[in-house]
N, C-alpha and C positions, 0 to 999 in steps of 0.2 A: 504493500500500500504506500509506504514512504517513497519507494522508487517511482510509482505511478504519479504521486503528488509532485515529486521533483521534476519528473518528465513533463507534466502538464504545466508547471510553473515556467519551466524552460521554454516550452513552446509558446506560452503566453508572452514571455519577454521578447522572444524572437519576432512574434507577430506584431507587437507594439513597435519594436525597432524598425521593422520593414514598413510599417504604417507611417512612421515619422520620416523615414527615408523617402517614401513615395510622395508625401506631402512636401517635403523639402524640394524634391525634383520638380513637382508641379508649380510651386511658387516661383522657382527660379526660371523655368521655361516660359511660363506665362507672363512673367514680369510683374506679377501682383506684388511681390516683395523682392527687392534686390539686396545684396549683401554689401556691395561697394556703394560709395556715395552716388546719389542719383538726383542732383539738383535740378530744379525746373529750368529748362533752357529758354528763358524768356528775358534775360538780362544781358546788358553789355556795359562795359566801363564807359563812363561819360568823358568827353574831352574837357569838360568843365570840372575841375577838382571839387568845387563847392557842391556840385550835384552828385559827384562820386560815381554813381551807377544809375542806369535808366532802363526802361523797357525797350526791347528791340522793335523797330518799326516793321509794319507789314508782316506780322506773323499770325499763325493760328496753331497753337500748340497746347498740349496737355500740361496742366500745372495745377497743383493744389486740388486734385480730385475733380477737376473740371477743365474746360477749354478756355484759353485766354487768347483773345483776338485783339490786335492793335492796328491803329490806322497809320497813315504815312508819316505822321508826326511823332509816332512812338507812344501814343496814349491808348488806353483801353476804352476806346470810343469809336463810333462810326466816323467816316470822313465828314468833315464840316461842310455844311450847306452855306455857300457864300451869300445866300439871300436871307439868312436868318441871323439875328443877334446872338451873342454867345454868353453863357454863364459858365465860368470856370470854377471847378471844385478841387481844392487842395486837401490832401490828407494822406493817411498811411494805409495799411492793409485793410482796415475796416472800410474805408472809402473805396479802395481799389476793388474790393469784392473777393476777399480770400475765401475760397471754397464754394463760391456760387458761380452760376453761368453769367455770360456777358450781359444778358438782358435782365439779370437779377441784381446787379450791383446798385448801389445807392444812386449814383448819377444816372444810370439807365432808367431806374424807376422814376426819378424826378423828371427826366426827359419825356417819359411816357405820359406824365401828367401835365407837362408844359411843352407840347410838340412844336410850338411856335418859336422855340429856342434851340440852338445847339447847346447841349449841356455836356461840357468837356470833363471827362474823368482824368484829371491830371495827377492822380495819386499813385503811389507805389508802396508795396510792403517795405517796412523798415525806414521809411522816410520820417524825418522830423522837421521842425519849422525851418531850420537852416537850409535844408535841401529843398523844401517847398518854396522858400523865398527865392533861391537860386533858379529853380525851375520856372517860377513865375517871371523872373527878370529876363531869362534867356529865351524861353519858348512861348510863353503865354502873353506877355505884355505886347509883343509885336502884333498879336492877333486882335488887340483892342477889345477885350471882353467888356460887356455892359455891366456885369455883376460878378462879384467874387464871393464864394462860399468857402469858409475854412472849417474843416471838421477837426475838432480837438479831441485827443484821447489822453488819459492821464499818464502815459509813458512818454509824453512829448517834452518833459522837463529835462533836457539834456543839451549840452553844447558839443557833443561828439557825433561823428558821422560814421555810419556803417559803410562797408566797402565790399567789393566783389573780388573773390580770390580767383586763382588761375583755372579752377574747374567750374566756376559759375555759382559758387555758394556765397550768399550774402553773409558776411561775417560781422560780429559785433566789433566796435571800435578797438577794444582792448584784447581781441583774440590774437594769440600768438601761434604761428604754425609750429607743428611738432608731431610727435607720434600719436597714433590713435589712442584715445583715452578709454579705458574699460569703464563702462557705465551700465552694469547688468541690473536685473531686477533685484531690488533690495527690500522687498516686502513679500509676505505670504510664504507658502511652501517653496516657491521657486527660488527664493533667496538661498536655499540650502542645496540647490542643484550643483553637482561638481562640474568644474570646467566652465564656470559662468563667463569668464572673460573671453575664452576662446569662442564660445557660442555667440557671445555678443557681437563679435566681429566677423564671424564666419557662417552663421546659420540664419537662413531666411525664416525658418519656422520659429526660432527663438525670438527674432525681431518682431514677428507677428504677435507672439504671446506677450512680449514686452509692451507693445502698443496697447493691447487690450488691458493689461494690468495698469499701465500708466493712465489710460483713459478713465478707467473706473476710479482710480485714486484721485485723478484730477477733478472729476465731477463731485466726488465726496468732499474734497477740499474746497471747491467752489461753493457748495451749499453751506459748509461750515463758516466760511469767511463772510458770506452774505449775512448769515444770522448773527455773527459776532459784530458786524458793522451796525446792524439794526439795534443790537443791544447797547452798543457804545458809539452812537452816531458822531460824537464830538472827537473821537479818536481819528487822527488824520496824519498821514505820513508826509504830506506836502509841506515844505518849509517856506519860510520867507525868501530864502535864497532861490528856491525853485521858481517862485512867482516873480522875483526880481529879474532873474535870467530870462524867463519867458516874455516878460513885458518888454525888455530891451530888444529881444529878437523880433517881437511883434512890431515894434517901432520901425525896424528895418524893412519889414514887409509893407507897412502902411506908407512909408516914404516913397514907395514905388507906385502907389495908387493915385489916380486922379482924385482931387479933393472931394468932389461931389459924387464919386462912384459908390453906388449902393454895395454894402458889404454885410455878410451874415456870418456869425460865429456860432457854430453848433457844438455843444458839449455832449460827447458820446459817453454814456455811463460805463464804468467798470464795476467790479464786484463790491467796491467800497462806496459809502455815501458821500464822503468828503464834505461834510456839512460846515466845516470851518473854512476850508480853502475855496470852495465853490463860489460863495458870494464875492470873495476877493477877485477871483478869476473873471467873474461876470463884470465886475467894476472895471478891471483892466481892459477888457474888450469893449465895453460901452464907452469908456473915455476915449477910445481910439476910433470911434465912429461906427462900430459894429452893432447890428441888431442881433441880440443873443437869443438863441433857441436852446433851452436847457432840457435835454431829453430825459433827465432825471424826473421831470414833472410827469412824464409818460410812463417810464419803465422803473423808476426807482433804481435800485442796484441789481435788478433782475432781468436784464435784457436776455431774451431767449437766444441761446447760442447753437452752433452746429452740434449735431449729436456726437461727433468725434473730436470736438474742440471746445475748450472752455473760455475762449476769449472772443472769437469772431462770431458775429451775429448770424442767426438763421435768415433765410430769405423772407420769412414772414415778418421778422422784426425789422428788416431793411425796408420792406414794403410799407409797414406802419410808419416808420420814421420818414420815409420819402413823402408820404401824404402830408405830414405835419410841416416839413420843410417847404414843400411846394406851395402849400397854403399860405405860409408866412411870407414867402418871397413874392407871391402874387399881390399881396396887400400893399 
């Protein structure tokens, strides 16, 4: 009996092993999950150091689980109609439309509600105000937009600029090239799996499991932080220095705008309420001639996000925000 038990357990282990090998093969062959870095091939280094990197013009490529299409100017928008006035929208990955289709981005949704305009999506993932200002100065100002919309997110408090490495990965300003860093699953039963570092850099199956575990943990953390912020709404990580830096950067953008140009400042909520810094931010924008739309009034700190992402909004949230922004701009 013991021999039969050992034999059955051995067969079971072999079956599980072959199952994992089969799944590994399928994931690699189909491209569902790669082992080597697979950056979205939608960026190029800009000739302007202040812009750093930009979208490649005239492409239609898969990126961020969807298709990204750019026009001849290198923006995620249709070609401009010379017979229509233009509204330019500056922002980062939220405005760009991370994870949603071309026609589901915030600028596209606003354009659908305001078809009499060209609504230009001048945003890019990882952009902050310095890059947005440089983009406006070099690429948008010559187009003479009639209205400017600036979408603010609470990671915009920085004076550093992301950059594009040799294989097309957008890197944080302080990233230093070096050897691959082992970052295996560090929670649950999988943290005890032997050979974690090797699997983390060599196994497509392990990377899939890691994404699932991290997604679940990320959603749990999102819910916890939202509730903590509601319990302590006055707790705010934004400093006076952050606000001073941003106001100075905003001055540089405003200096490029015609004096009487309509301008709208949209505050996109994150998971924290920012009840201390938000009124100060609103004052900064208002004093510089912006009409402020605070989407916390609509969503609080609970903007619906993509199912596999805890930061970027769902297409339904984008659609609701677009209606609010379009209605305010029309007034």
